[in-house]
C-alpha positions in Angstrom: -10.0 -33.9 -29.1 -7.0 -36.4 -29.1 -7.0 -40.0 -29.2 -7.3 -41.7 -25.9 -8.2 -38.4 -23.9 -11.0 -38.5 -21.3 -13.4 -35.7 -20.2 -15.5 -35.9 -17.1 -17.8 -33.3 -15.4 -20.8 -32.9 -13.3 -24.0 -31.3 -15.2 -27.3 -30.5 -13.9 -29.9 -31.4 -16.3 -33.7 -30.3 -15.3 -32.9 -30.1 -11.7 -31.0 -33.6 -11.4 -27.2 -33.8 -11.3 -25.6 -36.3 -13.7 -21.9 -37.1 -14.3 -21.0 -37.0 -17.9 -18.1 -38.7 -19.2 -16.8 -38.8 -22.8 -13.7 -40.3 -24.4 -12.3 -41.4 -27.9 -10.9 -44.7 -27.9 -9.8 -46.7 -31.0 -11.7 -44.4 -33.3 -15.0 -44.4 -31.4 -16.7 -41.9 -29.4 -17.8 -43.3 -25.9 -20.5 -41.3 -24.0 -21.4 -42.2 -20.5 -23.9 -40.7 -18.2 -24.7 -41.6 -14.6 -27.1 -40.2 -12.1 -25.5 -39.0 -9.0 -28.3 -39.9 -6.8 -29.6 -43.3 -8.0 -26.3 -44.4 -9.6 -28.2 -45.4 -12.9 -26.0 -45.3 -15.8 -26.5 -44.7 -19.7 -23.7 -45.5 -22.3 -23.4 -45.3 -26.0 -20.6 -46.0 -28.5 -20.6 -43.9 -31.8 -18.5 -44.5 -34.7 -17.4 -41.7 -37.2 -19.8 -43.0 -40.1 -22.7 -42.6 -37.6 -21.7 -39.3 -36.3 -21.2 -37.9 -39.9 -24.6 -39.4 -41.1 -26.4 -37.9 -38.0 -25.0 -34.3 -38.8 -26.0 -34.7 -42.5 -29.5 -35.5 -41.5 -29.8 -32.5 -39.4 -28.8 -30.3 -42.4 -25.5 -29.0 -40.9 -22.8 -31.6 -41.7 -19.8 -31.9 -39.2 -16.8 -34.3 -39.5 -16.2 -36.6 -36.7 -13.2 -34.8 -35.3 -15.1 -31.4 -35.2 -18.2 -33.0 -33.8 -16.0 -34.5 -30.9 -14.3 -31.0 -30.3 -17.8 -29.4 -30.2 -19.1 -32.1 -27.6 -15.9 -31.6 -25.5 -16.5 -27.6 -25.4 -20.0 -28.3 -24.4 -19.1 -30.7 -21.6 -16.4 -28.3 -20.3 -18.7 -25.2 -20.9 -15.8 -23.6 -22.7 -18.3 -21.8 -25.4 -21.6 -20.3 -25.3 -22.5 -21.5 -28.9 -22.7 -25.2 -27.8 -24.8 -26.5 -24.8 -26.2 -29.8 -23.5 -29.5 -31.3 -22.7 -30.7 -34.7 -21.5 -34.0 -35.9 -22.8 -36.1 -39.0 -22.5 -37.9 -40.5 -25.6 -41.2 -38.8 -24.7 -39.4 -35.5 -24.6 -37.7 -36.2 -27.7 -41.0 -37.0 -29.5 -42.7 -33.8 -28.0 -39.8 -31.9 -29.7 -40.2 -33.4 -33.0 -44.0 -33.1 -33.2 -43.5 -29.3 -32.1 -41.2 -28.9 -35.1 -43.6 -30.8 -37.4 -46.5 -28.7 -36.0 -48.4 -31.6 -34.3 -49.7 -30.5 -30.9 -50.9 -34.1 -29.7 -48.8 -35.8 -27.3 -48.1 -39.5 -28.0 -49.7 -42.0 -25.6 -47.9 -43.8 -22.9 -49.0 -47.4 -23.8 -47.4 -47.2 -27.3 -43.9 -46.9 -25.8 -41.9 -49.9 -25.1 -39.7 -50.2 -21.8 -36.6 -50.0 -23.8 -37.6 -46.7 -25.3 -38.7 -45.3 -21.9 -35.4 -46.3 -20.3 -33.2 -44.8 -23.0 -32.0 -41.3 -22.7 -30.7 -38.8 -25.5 -28.0 -36.4 -25.0 -28.7 -33.4 -27.1 -25.8 -31.4 -28.4 -27.1 -28.0 -29.3 -25.2 -25.8 -31.7 -26.5 -22.3 -31.9 -25.7 -20.1 -34.9 -26.8 -16.5 -35.8 -30.4 -17.4 -36.9 -30.6 -21.1 -36.2 -30.3 -23.8 -33.5 -29.2 -27.3 -34.6 -29.9 -30.3 -32.3 -27.5 -33.4 -32.5 -29.2 -36.2 -30.6 -27.0 -39.1 -29.2 -29.0 -42.1 -28.0 -27.7 -43.7 -24.8 -29.2 -47.2 -23.8 -29.9 -47.8 -20.2 -26.8 -49.9 -18.8 -28.3 -50.2 -15.2 -26.7 -49.6 -11.8 -23.1 -50.5 -11.3 -22.1 -53.9 -9.8 -21.3 -53.6 -6.0 -18.5 -56.2 -6.4 -17.1 -54.4 -9.2 -17.3 -51.0 -7.2 -15.5 -52.7 -4.3 -12.8 -54.0 -6.6 -12.1 -50.7 -8.2 -12.2 -49.0 -4.7 -9.5 -51.6 -3.5 -7.3 -50.9 -6.6 -7.5 -47.3 -6.1 -6.5 -47.7 -2.5 -3.6 -49.8 -3.3 -2.4 -47.4 -6.0 -2.7 -44.6 -3.3 -0.6 -46.7 -0.7 2.0 -47.4 -3.4 2.4 -43.7 -4.3 2.7 -42.8 -0.6 5.2 -45.4 0.1 7.5 -44.6 -2.7 7.5 -41.0 -1.8 6.1 -39.8 -5.0 4.1 -37.1 -3.4 7.4 -35.5 -1.8 7.8 -32.8 -4.5 4.1 -31.9 -4.2 4.2 -31.7 -0.3 7.4 -29.4 -0.8 5.5 -27.3 -3.4 2.5 -27.0 -1.0 4.7 -25.9 1.9 6.4 -23.2 -0.4 3.0 -22.0 -1.4 1.8 -21.9 2.1 4.9 -19.9 3.4 4.3 -17.7 0.4 0.6 -17.2 1.2 1.5 -16.4 4.8 4.0 -13.7 3.6 1.4 -12.2 1.3 -1.1 -12.2 4.0 1.5 -10.3 6.3 2.0 -7.8 3.6 -1.6 -7.3 3.1 -2.2 -6.6 6.7 0.7 -4.3 7.0 -0.5 -2.2 3.9 -4.1 -2.3 5.4 -2.8 -0.7 8.6 -1.0 1.8 6.8 -4.0 2.7 4.8 -6.2 2.8 7.7 -3.6 5.1 9.6 -3.5 7.4 6.5 -7.2 7.7 6.2 -7.8 8.2 9.9 -5.1 11.0 9.7 -7.0 12.6 6.9 -3.8 13.6 5.0 -3.4 10.8 2.8 -2.4 12.8 -0.3 -0.2 15.2 1.4 2.8 12.7 2.2 2.6 11.8 -1.5 3.0 15.6 -2.6 5.8 16.1 0.0 7.6 13.0 -1.4 7.3 14.4 -4.9 8.4 17.9 -3.9 11.6 16.3 -2.0 12.4 14.2 -5.2 12.1 17.5 -7.3 14.3 19.3 -4.8 17.0 16.5 -4.7 16.9 16.3 -8.5 17.6 20.1 -8.8 20.3 19.9 -6.4 22.0 17.0 -8.1 21.8 19.2 -11.5 23.3 22.0 -9.7 26.0 20.0 -8.4 27.0 18.6 -11.8 27.1 22.2 -13.0 29.2 23.4 -10.2 31.7 20.5 -10.6 31.9 21.2 -14.4 32.5 25.0 -13.6 35.2 24.3 -10.9 37.0 22.0 -13.4 37.1 24.7 -15.9 38.3 27.2 -13.4 41.0 24.9 -12.3 42.2 24.3 -15.9 42.1 28.0 -16.5 44.1 28.6 -13.2 46.6 25.9 -14.3 47.0 27.5 -17.7 47.6 31.1 -16.1 50.0 29.5 -13.6 52.2 28.1 -16.6 52.1 31.4 -18.3 53.2 33.2 -15.1 56.0 30.7 -14.7 57.2 31.2 -18.2 57.1 35.0 -17.6 59.1 34.5 -14.5 61.8 32.5 -16.1 62.2 35.4 -18.9 62.5 37.9 -16.1 65.1 36.0 -14.4 67.1 35.9 -17.6 66.5 39.6 -18.1 67.7 40.3 -14.6 70.9 38.4 -15.3 71.6 40.6 -18.4 70.7 43.6 -16.2 73.1 42.6 -13.6 75.9 42.2 -16.1 75.1 45.6 -17.7 75.1 47.3 -14.2 78.5 45.8 -13.3 80.0 47.0 -16.5 78.6 50.4 -16.3 79.5 50.7 -12.6 83.1 49.8 -13.4 83.2 52.3 -16.5 81.9 55.0 -14.1 84.4 54.4 -11.5 87.0 54.5 -14.0 85.7 57.8 -15.4 85.7 59.5 -12.0 89.2 58.4 -11.5 90.1 59.9 -14.9 91.0 56.5 -16.6 88.6 55.9 -19.3 88.2 52.3 -20.9 84.8 52.3 -22.4 83.2 49.0 -23.1 82.5 47.9 -26.7 79.3 49.6 -28.0 78.3 46.5 -29.5 78.1 44.6 -26.2 76.5 47.5 -24.6 73.8 47.9 -27.4 73.1 44.3 -27.3 72.6 44.1 -23.7 70.4 47.1 -23.9 68.4 45.6 -26.6 67.8 42.2 -24.6 66.8 44.4 -21.6 64.4 46.6 -23.3 62.9 43.7 -25.3 62.6 41.7 -22.1 60.9 44.6 -20.2 58.5 45.4 -23.2 57.6 41.8 -23.6 56.7 41.4 -19.9 54.7 44.5 -20.0 52.8 43.4 -23.1 52.1 40.0 -21.6 51.6 40.9 -18.1 48.0 40.5 -16.7 45.8 43.2 -15.6 46.6 42.9 -12.1 50.2 43.1 -12.7 49.7 46.2 -14.8 47.6 48.0 -12.2 50.2 47.3 -9.4 53.2 48.6 -11.7 51.3 51.4 -13.5 51.9 54.0 -10.8 55.4 53.0 -10.2 56.3 53.3 -13.9 54.6 56.7 -14.2 56.8 57.8 -11.2 59.9 56.3 -12.9 59.0 58.3 -16.2 58.7 61.5 -14.3 62.0 60.7 -12.7 63.5 60.0 -16.1 62.2 63.2 -17.5 63.7 65.2 -14.6 66.9 63.4 -14.9 67.1 64.1 -18.6 66.4 68.0 -17.9 69.2 67.8 -15.2 71.5 66.1 -17.6 70.8 68.8 -20.3 71.3 71.5 -17.8 74.5 69.9 -16.8 75.7 69.5 -20.2 75.1 73.1 -21.1 76.6 74.3 -17.8 80.3 73.8 -18.7 79.8 75.2 -22.0 78.5 78.4 -20.5 81.2 78.5 -18.2 83.8 77.9 -20.9 82.4 80.3 -23.1 82.1 82.9 -20.4 85.0 82.2 -18.0 84.8 84.3 -14.8 87.5 87.0 -14.4 88.7 87.6 -10.9 88.5 91.2 -9.7 92.2 91.5 -9.3 92.8 91.0 -13.0 94.1 87.5 -12.8 94.9 85.5 -16.0 92.0 83.9 -18.0 91.7 80.1 -17.6 92.6 78.2 -20.7 90.1 75.8 -22.3 91.2 72.1 -21.9 89.6 69.9 -24.8 90.6 66.6 -23.1 89.1 67.6 -19.7 86.0 68.8 -21.5 85.7 65.4 -23.4 86.3 63.3 -20.3 83.8 65.4 -18.3 81.3 64.9 -21.1 81.7 61.3 -21.4 81.5 61.0 -17.5 78.1 62.9 -17.5 76.9 60.9 -20.4 77.8 57.6 -18.4 76.2 58.9 -15.3 72.8 59.8 -17.3 73.1 56.2 -18.8 73.5 54.6 -15.4 70.6 56.6 -14.1 68.5 55.7 -16.9 69.5 52.0 -16.3 68.9 52.0 -12.8 65.4 53.5 -13.5 64.8 50.6 -15.7 66.1 48.2 -13.3 63.8 49.8 -10.5 60.6 49.5 -12.7 61.7 45.8 -13.7 62.2 44.9 -10.0 58.8 46.1 -9.3 57.4 44.2 -12.1 59.2 41.1 -10.7 57.7 41.7 -7.4 54.2 42.0 -8.8 54.7 38.9 -10.7 55.8 37.2 -7.5 52.8 38.4 -5.6 50.6 37.1 -8.3 52.3 33.8 -8.2 51.8 33.5 -4.5 48.0 32.9 -5.2 48.8 29.7 -7.0 52.1 28.4 -5.4 53.6 29.1 -2.0 57.0 28.1 -1.0 60.1 29.3 0.9 62.0 30.1 -2.4 59.3 32.6 -3.3 59.7 34.5 0.0 63.5 34.5 -0.1 63.4 35.8 -3.7 61.0 38.7 -2.6 63.2 39.7 0.2 66.1 39.7 -2.2 64.3 41.9 -4.5 63.4 44.3 -1.9 67.1 44.4 -0.6 68.1 45.1 -4.3 65.7 47.9 -4.5 66.9 49.7 -1.5 70.5 49.4 -2.7 69.6 50.7 -6.0 67.7 53.6 -4.4 70.8 54.5 -2.3 73.0 54.2 -5.3 70.7 56.7 -7.2 70.9 59.1 -4.2 74.7 58.8 -4.2 74.7 59.7 -8.0 72.4 62.7 -7.2 74.6 64.0 -4.5 77.9 63.4 -6.5 79.5 61.0 -4.0 
């Protein structure tokens, strides 16, 4: 207990209510007891030496601060190990005789009025196997002076009016208002929850909504996880499609370059074929032709190797048809090349006995070169035909990712070139 602190509580002793007040002032323990009904007062002042000597006599020594703390705990009822009791002198003597083993009660004429009026506040300290009593004698003070009481009442009223006039309690009033509003809100919430509980209990399905909520939450969580997975899957597929589109565009650029080389080659061979038909042979340099053929075959083979499964599936039947056409053309060319030799080796004789036609080596060489050029042109045209079909398949696959007017125009142009090449091949077959 600190210096200057004061403790006051109402305690009932033996059916009578008393007001117990204790304080520590200037190193002294002041204990005051007043009867709530008769207003009788008892008061005692105790210094540290008296308290320590009292505890030493009981056999359980306590220092003054510790004893004050024990008394405060007993007044506030903070611990079960320390309690208080209020006895008269006769009760105290009876307690002493009982401890000493004496049964007789002291006579009343032997007690003085001072001892009779005195009261003893007993601090009882209960340990595991013992109870220690610390008696504090409190002399009778008497009843309070009415004049002093009235003076104290007037002082308290003046202090109260001063506090009210200065508005010292405004903050307290605001706090009270806030607490009242909060209490009203809590009451409303309590009433609403009570109504909901009553409705659920009356419906008999109090646990079902909770289970339904948990099921709905599980469904929502599952759907969210599926959405995240689908988003990741769509992102991966989109990146894969972008990569495929880039590869197709690169292949398309290579095909365009190959087409340009093929156009140059077709023009040169067409001009040479026309010159051969007129009998004026001006053969193109073999180095240029072989280089163009190498570029064309490398481009076509590269596109065939790097093409996708759908492109190969679309162009496979066309390539097989072209291969069969090439084999038939080679057989026709071999038969054509062997025909003149047979005719030259066995020239026909007229029935009238005309003169045998002479063998012309120059015409034979020119005719052989013309047939070789025609075979080469047919072979190149078949390659161009398969190449154009490959370009068309590639353009159709690109239509799945990019759609523009240029793509449609290029497809129509490729179809027109295919028709022109087919007509050209028919002309070559008929010999026009």
